[in-house]
ZAGU-615219 format. One line per 2 residues: their letters; for each residue x, y, z of N, C-alpha, C. Coordinates in steps of 0.001 Angstrom, whole numbers, plus 500000, padded with zeros to 6 digits. Example, Ala and Ser with C-alpha at 12.3 -4.5 7.8 and 13.67 -1.06 7.14 Angstrom:
% residues 2
as = 513190,494310,507800,512300,495500,507800,513200,496700,507800  512850,497750,507080,513670,498940,507140,512900,500030,507870
//
This chain:
% residues 305
xx = 500857,498805,500163,499832,500044,499948,500958,501317,500095  500502,502014,499495,501484,503363,499183,500022,504550,499449
xx = 500735,505491,500211,500047,506576,500774,500720,508247,500386  500283,508808,499610,500668,510096,499424,499737,511180,499995
xx = 500402,512177,500130,499873,513332,500634,499528,514231,499541  498340,514765,499284,497965,515296,498431,497013,516775,498756
xx = 496935,517698,497515,495717,518743,498012,494839,518775,496989  493638,518675,497390,492407,518844,496511,492477,520422,496289
xx = 492215,520809,494835,491751,522168,494975,493067,523088,495113  494185,522526,494694,495505,523165,495516,495502,524753,495150
xx = 494906,525308,493554,495388,526349,493407,493901,527153,493433  492742,526664,494380,491532,527270,494538,491606,528111,495646
xx = 490339,528544,496044,490421,529495,497062,490269,528635,498607  490174,527267,498410,489529,526271,499444,490806,525190,499278
xx = 491910,525154,499422,492862,523905,499204,492581,523121,500350  492551,521967,500095,492184,520737,501064,493107,519607,501412
xx = 493754,519616,502393,494465,518297,502748,494047,517214,502353  494700,516045,501973,494067,514846,501568,495390,513718,501416
xx = 494767,512420,501241,495712,511194,501166,495021,510759,499732  495967,510200,499020,496001,509395,497823,496453,508079,498290
xx = 495510,506951,498251,496045,505551,498686,496030,504482,497688  497001,504146,497306,497443,503565,496007,497625,502010,496439
xx = 497626,500844,495475,497862,499400,495872,499096,499330,495291  499586,498484,495863,501376,498128,495579,501546,497969,494232
xx = 500592,497268,493710,500850,496893,492110,500438,497982,491299  501139,498531,490718,500705,499904,489668,501306,499424,488365
xx = 501504,498174,488016,501881,497844,486709,501064,498035,485307  499591,498271,485731,498614,498648,484879,497610,499740,485785
xx = 497133,500710,485261,496107,501850,485682,495240,500905,486615  495020,501568,487900,493913,500847,488693,492664,501702,488829
xx = 491628,500967,489287,490213,501545,489738,490356,502435,491163  489603,503251,491126,489855,504321,492187,488437,504986,492525
xx = 488477,505156,493937,487130,505812,494605,487610,507287,495095  486394,508236,495092,486602,509393,495640,485566,509309,496966
xx = 485984,509506,498266,485167,509388,499430,484712,510771,499840  483125,510860,500070,482711,511660,500455,481827,511937,501706
xx = 481985,512899,502409,481739,512821,503987,480185,513023,504073  479712,512652,505241,478614,512828,505774,478211,514069,506479
xx = 477067,514484,506879,476963,515779,507608,478143,516141,508574  478009,517714,508741,478974,518232,510083,480348,518245,509034
xx = 481532,518539,510242,482680,518877,509739,483341,517792,510038  484189,517094,508882,485038,516072,509200,486551,516294,508451
xx = 487346,515337,509109,488596,515450,508429,488774,514431,507472  489750,514125,506761,490008,513225,505922,489610,511883,506018
xx = 489643,511319,507565,489407,510171,508023,488009,510027,508285  487234,510926,508192,485879,510775,508576,485784,510537,510029
xx = 486721,510977,510926,486973,510543,512425,485476,511019,513087  485148,509795,513602,484105,510283,514671,484705,509542,516030
xx = 485191,510331,516952,485506,509857,518325,486743,508680,517991  486446,507276,518207,487548,506726,518112,487313,505865,516630
xx = 486217,506236,515980,486064,505395,514563,486727,506562,513321  487230,505956,512552,487645,506564,511206,487388,505649,510120
xx = 486425,505566,509438,485609,504704,508472,486416,505054,507140  486950,506257,506767,487426,506363,505814,488652,505912,505551
xx = 489364,506023,506432,490940,505412,506621,490927,503705,506862  489823,503270,507250,489635,501741,507338,489160,501481,505698
xx = 488504,502025,505293,488099,501785,503811,489148,502100,502583  490062,502980,503062,491119,503191,501913,492288,502117,502138
xx = 492377,502092,503458,493714,501019,503746,492868,499686,502969  491817,499347,503402,491280,497912,503000,490905,497560,501344
xx = 490456,499018,500762,490474,498785,499312,491682,498589,498620  492954,499455,499188,494024,499245,498492,494580,497922,498556
xx = 494211,497113,499586,494543,495495,499498,494133,494561,498357  492850,495440,497947,492075,494585,496806,492354,495384,495283
xx = 493283,496226,495415,493732,496672,494234,492944,498086,493480  492435,498720,494503,491607,499909,494333,492142,500990,495164
xx = 492322,502057,494555,493018,503411,495084,491923,503975,495584  492256,504897,496328,491162,506084,497079,491772,507612,497132
xx = 490847,508200,497138,491248,509561,497347,490410,510143,498590  490900,510673,499672,490196,511319,501070,490707,512398,501207
xx = 489922,513653,501690,490368,514668,501948,489820,515423,503016  490121,516767,503807,489334,517090,504531,488502,517774,504130
xx = 487130,517930,504788,486108,518706,504124,485868,519888,504258  485556,520623,503207,485855,522287,503412,485331,522824,504396
xx = 483987,522498,505242,483820,523217,506492,484800,522969,507391  485378,521705,507472,486378,521468,508492,487609,522217,508574
xx = 488072,522553,507074,489155,523241,506930,489255,524712,506797  488106,524970,506197,487785,526443,506244,486278,526948,506621
xx = 485923,526519,507496,484809,526675,508049,484501,528266,508742  485574,528769,509187,485136,530243,509569,485070,531043,508059
xx = 485751,530809,507290,485978,531542,505900,484540,531490,505299  483904,530288,505268,482977,530000,504615,481823,530990,505045
xx = 481525,530803,506627,480504,531520,507008,480486,532794,507094  481828,533466,506733,481716,535038,506397,481216,535543,504883
xx = 481160,534209,504141,481042,534454,502661,479395,534477,502264  478639,534238,503430,477159,534139,503208,476959,532693,503275
xx = 475446,532611,503103,474595,531118,503129,475504,530102,502553  475662,528860,503159,476075,527762,502766,475342,526829,501966
xx = 475725,526391,501057,474832,525178,500541,475836,523979,500320  475151,522638,500077,476037,521504,499962,476653,521808,498500
xx = 476474,522423,497782,477287,522756,496482,478753,523256,496966  478669,524250,497700,480190,525009,498200,480900,523532,499340
xx = 479690,523476,500083,480557,522608,501187,481027,521028,500825  480193,520505,499676,480927,518983,499422,480696,518886,497889
xx = 479790,519304,497036,479614,519081,495681,480896,519235,494755  481186,520585,494802,482263,521432,493941,483637,520629,494525
xx = 483853,520370,495804,485436,519631,495881,485267,518072,495490  484370,517707,495674,483962,516075,495056,484442,516085,493577
xx = 483818,516938,492735,483789,516951,491440,485487,517394,491223  486036,518116,492073,487648,518458,491886,488297,517295,491812
xx = 488174,516586,493100,488754,515134,493513,488579,514102,492382  487208,514232,491815,487293,513049,490580,488054,513615,489521
xx = 488368,514689,489274,489125,515175,488117,490718,514833,488528  491141,515107,489546,492280,515045,490065,492556,513416,489774
xx = 491793,512608,490233,492003,511001,489815,492213,510828,488394  491215,511208,487679,491060,511374,486134,492307,511727,485517
xx = 492985,512411,486105,494266,512989,485364,495675,512178,485758  495539,511451,486954,496764,510856,487111,496997,509378,486149
xx = 498052,509395,485699,498256,508192,484964,498352,506686,485649  498296,506763,486917,498447,505458,487788,496966,504938,487649
xx = 495795,505898,487704,494584,505459,487844,493944,505414,486419  493107,504093,486311,492214,503663,485437,491041,504978,485200
xx = 490962,506216,484370,490251,507113,484369,488950,506679,483747  488630,505492,483415,487261,504966,482827,486607,504338,484058
xx = 487326,504165,485411,486935,503321,486458,486980,504030,487575  486699,505365,487824,486605,506361,488891,485041,505980,489326
xx = 484900,505941,490819,483959,505802,491557,483630,507047,492586  482261,507190,493008,481956,507960,494368,481716,507010,495350
xx = 482352,507154,496353,481798,506549,497565,481428,507261,498810  480084,507652,498727,479451,508772,499576,479007,508048,500715
xx = 479449,508511,502188,478607,507938,503398,477644,509076,503814  476627,508564,504271,475538,509272,504919,474906,510467,504040
xx = 475299,511606,504556,474982,512737,503372,475492,512576,502329  476837,512221,502369,477486,512108,501261,477148,511114,500263
xx = 476194,510089,500643,475869,509149,499640,474461,509698,499222  473956,510370,499689,472668,511259,499354,472891,512220,498140
xx = 474375,512551,498291,474882,513538,497466,475744,513149,496219  475893,511811,496429,476851,511094,495481,476105,511256,493880
xx = 474646,510944,493734,474136,511008,492482,474112,512470,491930  474095,513410,492673,474254,515009,492199,475431,515287,491860
xx = 476777,514921,492758,478241,515105,492284,478255,514282,490919  477916,513297,490587,477615,512677,489211,477220,513442,488176
xx = 476403,513973,488343,475345,514512,487532,475726,515959,487138  476309,516706,488032,476715,517939,487818,478429,518175,487774
xx = 478849,516954,487180,480233,517251,486716,481145,516074,486934  480811,515274,488141,481533,513989,488550,481743,513308,487455
xx = 480980,512701,486561,480795,512025,485705,481482,510635,486057  481385,509843,486801,481970,508761,487117,481413,507413,486528
xx = 481829,506146,486856,481624,505201,486337,480390,504610,487058  480333,504647,488241,479536,504257,489119,479430,504756,490703
xx = 478332,504471,491576,478355,504905,492916,478153,503845,493992  478984,504035,495015,478611,503301,496434,478271,504245,497358
xx = 477025,504006,497609,476184,504663,498567,475976,504057,500210  476585,504385,501134,476593,503760,502387,475836,504865,503242
xx = 474896,504053,503813,474127,504720,505026,473480,506120,504198  472887,506171,503057,472239,507196,502687,470715,506921,502842
xx = 470004,508132,502115,468609,508443,502625,467788,508518,501190  466700,508270,500770,465965,508612,499830,465245,509905,500189
xx = 465083,510196,501178,464490,511433,501879,465051,512636,501704  464559,513735,501755,465224,515026,502016,465845,515208,503494
xx = 466921,515761,503485,467440,516340,504814,466794,516791,505912  465503,517584,505663,464851,518161,506625,463982,516910,507175
xx = 463621,516093,506430,462574,514996,506874,463548,514125,508001  464696,514075,507577,465738,513130,508592,465873,513850,509997
xx = 466074,515152,509679,466278,516054,510839,465102,515770,511689  463784,515938,511184,462569,516024,512040,462466,514484,512498
xx = 462856,513485,511943,462653,512203,512417,463648,511828,513581  464900,512386,513419,465879,512216,514596,465313,512824,515621
xx = 464790,513956,515758,464160,514812,516388,463299,514018,517552  462456,513288,516484,461320,512431,517012,461920,511276,517925
xx = 462970,510681,517420,463644,509604,518031,463926,509915,519365  464643,511197,519641,465119,511824,520895,463927,511725,522024
xx = 462723,511755,521574,461662,511978,522578,461036,510763,523199  461618,509488,522403,461368,508025,522880,462449,507881,523898
xx = 462807,508587,524838,463671,508121,526000,462893,508322,527323  463782,508706,528301,463462,509283,529564,463015,510490,529685
xx = 462193,510591,530710,461250,512042,530935,462036,513244,530354  463347,513693,531035,464089,514665,531013,464501,514809,529285
xx = 464899,514156,528740,465227,513703,527275,463992,513925,526351  463001,513450,526901,461643,513448,526179,461265,514818,526179
xx = 461353,515530,527219,461194,516986,527205,461960,517673,526525  463078,517526,526337,464247,518566,525445,463675,517938,524095
xx = 463499,517031,523781,463527,516278,522592,462105,517350,521909  461085,517165,522605,459726,517671,522565,459960,519193,522018
xx = 460753,520230,522988,460857,521253,522700,461559,521561,521585  462840,520691,521138,463415,520787,519728,462710,520625,518621
xx = 461843,519566,518782,460841,519402,517609,460155,520166,517247  459569,520938,518525,458462,521941,518189,459048,523324,517514
xx = 460347,523733,518239,461081,524743,517612,461616,524397,516075  462383,523441,516022,463130,523221,514921,461961,522552,513624
xx = 461007,521914,514085,460433,521213,513109,459371,522532,512289  458986,523323,513107,458030,524308,512787,459022,525204,511587
xx = 460129,525356,511699,461012,526262,510885,460808,525887,509516  460638,524497,509327,460731,523871,507908,459269,523947,507057
xx = 458280,524537,507910,456858,524811,507432,456920,525902,506084  456665,525442,505152,456349,526287,503884,457401,526461,503237
xx = 458728,525430,503389,460083,525656,503281,460141,525775,501327  459453,524963,500630,459432,525000,499187,458640,526130,498544
xx = 458088,526700,499698,457069,527918,499072,457733,529164,499322  458860,529104,499992,459714,530504,500315,460543,530826,499119
xx = 460834,532068,498834,461864,532132,497483,463125,532266,498236  464046,532045,497362,465422,532000,497805,465899,532921,498678
xx = 465638,534034,498369,466025,535420,499375,465484,534985,500881  464239,534658,501097,463390,534471,502058,464207,533323,502821
xx = 464471,532181,502214,464964,531145,502917,466545,531305,503224  467141,532080,502553,468723,532636,502991,468816,533628,504234
xx = 467429,534320,504629,467519,535046,505569,466999,534303,506987  466472,532991,506610,465871,532345,507791,466803,531472,508535
xx = 467214,531654,509730,468203,530638,510148,467881,529071,510586  468563,528209,510773,468010,527164,510692,468772,526775,512373
xx = 469953,526858,512391,470639,526843,513644,471970,526987,513186  472794,527990,514264,474178,528230,514227,474160,528953,512734
xx = 475198,529050,511907,475387,529650,510763,474469,528951,509391  473740,527968,509641,472915,527319,508794,471638,527750,508628
xx = 471286,528310,507360,470211,529007,506803,469241,527953,506403  467793,527958,506200,466751,527307,505669,467148,526759,503967
xx = 467982,528059,503433,468180,527735,502060,469051,526473,501938  470069,526313,503031,470729,524805,502833,469755,523674,502488
xx = 468877,523577,503395,467712,522431,502963,466927,522723,501878  466619,524034,501492,465919,524056,500232,466449,523750,499282
xx = 467864,524161,498816,468497,524112,497801,469218,522543,497685  469218,521769,498769,469506,520462,498745,468211,519445,498131
xx = 466990,519962,498808,465813,519049,498732,465036,519508,497514  465573,519969,496600,464807,520129,495353,464921,518749,494652
xx = 465987,518333,494428,465947,516759,494131,466747,515940,495049  465919,514613,495410,466621,513793,496068,467435,513025,495337
xx = 467997,511925,496125,469175,510858,495502,468369,510093,494577  467215,509737,494770,466392,509031,493788,466096,509850,492604
xx = 465626,510897,492620,465451,511774,491469,466762,511806,490639  467786,511845,491235,469091,511759,490096,469458,510235,489617
xx = 469101,509310,490259,469285,507990,490290,468714,507460,489125  467073,507978,489024,466244,507490,488190,466061,508264,486703
xx = 467571,509224,486661,467555,509752,485487,468923,509079,484444  469296,507777,485127,470464,507145,484458,470382,505788,485063
xx = 471139,504819,484268,471434,503596,484986,472920,503199,485081  473785,504330,485775,474936,503946,485828,474832,502765,487299
xx = 476028,501937,487504,475872,500956,488397,475909,501545,489987  475015,501402,490797,474792,501596,492131,474826,500579,492963
xx = 475514,500531,494086,475616,499754,495175,475333,500807,496338  473812,500215,496965,473467,500903,498241,473539,499890,499343
xx = 474248,500312,500452,474650,499564,501788,474111,500108,502821  473649,499268,503610,473073,499526,504920,473187,498757,506180
xx = 473318,499441,507348,473720,498731,508581,472509,498454,509203  472190,497198,509753,470722,497042,510462,470731,497646,511554
xx = 471789,498029,512479,471644,498460,513512,471885,500059,513539  471828,500975,512321,471921,502134,512306,470876,502618,512903
xx = 471158,503666,513907,470095,504665,514448,469809,505769,513827  470796,506194,512653,470774,507446,512354,469962,507378,510879
xx = 470159,506401,509927,469615,506069,509029,469043,504646,508928  467773,504330,508865,467298,503243,509303,466995,502184,508089
xx = 467159,500976,508647,467247,500084,507874,465601,499699,507158  464950,499454,508129,463537,499293,507937,462646,500575,507353
xx = 463337,501763,507336,462709,502918,506671,463449,503451,505515  464541,503996,505439,465397,504495,504313,465707,503482,503357
xx = 466238,502216,503641,466765,501285,502999,465673,500722,502249  464482,500382,502989,463247,499696,502235,462836,500858,501290
xx = 462876,501968,501303,462344,502952,500465,463314,503123,499255  464374,502779,499480,465566,502789,498332,465243,501503,497686
xx = 464907,500748,498092,464496,499267,497318,463211,499418,496581  462155,500107,497231,461010,500183,496788,460899,501565,495508
xx = 461722,502942,495690,461821,503574,494656,462362,503130,493491  463685,502389,493718,464525,501883,492603,464317,500175,492048
xx = 463214,499859,492636,462739,498772,492244,462862,498365,490708  462690,499110,489654,462646,498965,488254,464078,499477,487514
xx = 464959,500048,488425,466090,500433,487763,467572,499219,487616  467970,499472,486472,468988,498402,486123,470178,498926,486825
xx = 470923,498046,487048,472442,497986,487750,472251,498579,489057  471396,498111,489825,470978,498571,491243,471225,497703,492296
xx = 472296,497709,493224,472799,496836,494128,472396,496782,495320  471756,495906,496159,471504,496199,497526,472322,495337,498329
xx = 472632,496082,499602,473499,495187,500649,472986,495551,501978  472381,494795,502975,472519,494827,503890,472883,494197,505157
xx = 473564,494724,506176,474468,494086,507121,473647,494223,508509  473105,493009,508957,472266,493289,509938,472835,493847,511127
xx = 474396,493204,511341,474697,493872,512921,475872,495268,512678  475518,495736,511699,476690,496937,511715,475643,498183,511705
xx = 476617,499401,512465,475756,500498,512871,476020,501734,511556  475895,502847,511793,475972,503943,510850,477337,504082,510192
xx = 478137,503516,510897,479920,503740,510347,480302,502598,509955  479311,501270,509960,479628,500173,509477,480964,499289,509960
xx = 480400,499458,511386,481307,498891,512296,480263,497959,513162  480567,496909,513950,479596,496301,514818,478857,497186,515741
xx = 477487,497147,515595,476758,498103,516426,476536,497304,517814  476405,498233,518973,476461,497916,520174,474958,498395,520891
xx = 474498,499745,520676,473709,500170,521061,472215,500252,519934  471143,500654,520356,470188,500705,519259,469425,502229,519483
xx = 470335,503193,520341,469685,504437,520815,470400,505808,520108  469947,506543,519506,470598,507687,519259,470686,508734,519950
xx = 470476,508471,521282,470854,509122,522313,472030,508616,523122  472584,507296,522613,473799,506807,522901,474556,506833,521970
xx = 474473,507909,521313,475626,507923,520119,476959,508139,520288  477128,508979,521530,478628,509045,522036,479033,507845,522555
xx = 478448,507198,523094,478873,505647,523686,479177,504761,522691  478276,504881,521589,478324,503923,520414,479678,504082,519791
xx = 480128,505326,519682,481213,505463,518604,482425,505883,519335  482667,505794,520762,483650,505750,521595,484613,504861,521689
xx = 484141,503848,521437,484747,502303,521363,485506,501975,520150  486573,501690,520143,487575,501721,518783,487050,500221,518339
xx = 486787,500459,516882,486272,499234,516036,486830,499606,514624  486934,498765,513726,487331,499072,512381,486123,498336,511450
xx = 486068,498701,510508,485274,498136,509391,485709,497001,508774  484944,495702,508533,485325,494361,508424,485496,494286,507037
xx = 486489,493063,507063,486805,492405,505462,485469,492349,504566  484274,491933,505134,483196,491587,504269,482775,492965,503729
xx = 482730,493970,504113,482094,495232,503827,483031,495746,502520  484660,495736,503101,485400,495921,501961,485662,495093,500999
xx = 485168,493924,500986,485392,493102,500049,484008,493452,498908  483025,493685,499588,481744,493628,498609,481935,494956,497813
xx = 482707,496044,498586,483082,497292,497662,483722,496868,496339  485127,496112,496728,486069,496220,495824,485710,495220,494698
xx = 484541,494129,495277,483996,493194,493972,482887,494027,493047  482207,494919,493691,481590,496045,492666,481961,496572,491919
xx = 483175,497332,492419,484138,498053,491588,484728,497091,490336  485496,496081,490940,486083,495161,490034,485281,494284,489021
x = 483988,494201,489296,483353,493402,488316,482497,494261,487326
//
């Protein structure tokens, strides 16, 4: 395995540190993936407490002859600068940089430029079809723990999940649901300017949700027949196997080149799940574990085949 430090968007306003991980055998150009983060600010390993899913995937895929490019998310590396420049959307936060990363791989002579894939996790999975459609133009997509729903629907659902606990957390959850849930009322009837002026939380405006929600992942997927692998953990309490995953199966049932894989014992980060409660997320992710060979093998097989 070979790891090289790289900079995605080196000459842009937002250069991002990253790693290009390559297999040892480079006697011919190799297939590759660009890794796209979930929501929030994440480093190139997509580190969540003691878990580093992107690092696990990169090292594992290299053993199977697949290269990967991972990099710090723009909001992680340049969060303050982004906030000063006005309302942020997923285009600036994620989409533009992923397209640059794809272009970077396609110009590397060690990479098979006809076999570059996007591997998106969580919100990154939801955005993977858009990244492809808006300039990525990759061979196929790996969507890990994504959702066919809009982002605001997931936020509201997670707030409802928080109400199903002890009395104190139930009270707090109900209060947050009342405050934040109401903000989405009439979201798609608002003008862009109106949505940009209305804050959701912190530096995020309602336009963030409005802009992203105009087309769902399934809307994009149903416009093409590129190979897609949809992966889901059965013990994921952030994106649900009985809801999101089944809805993907329903909406994409007639689509060609669509493959589904459910891992009953894995959580949102594709390691063995411990709890089944979103309120225990900090405990869930504070125990060091690593993505297993079965997940990595399935991704490699999808790419190579």
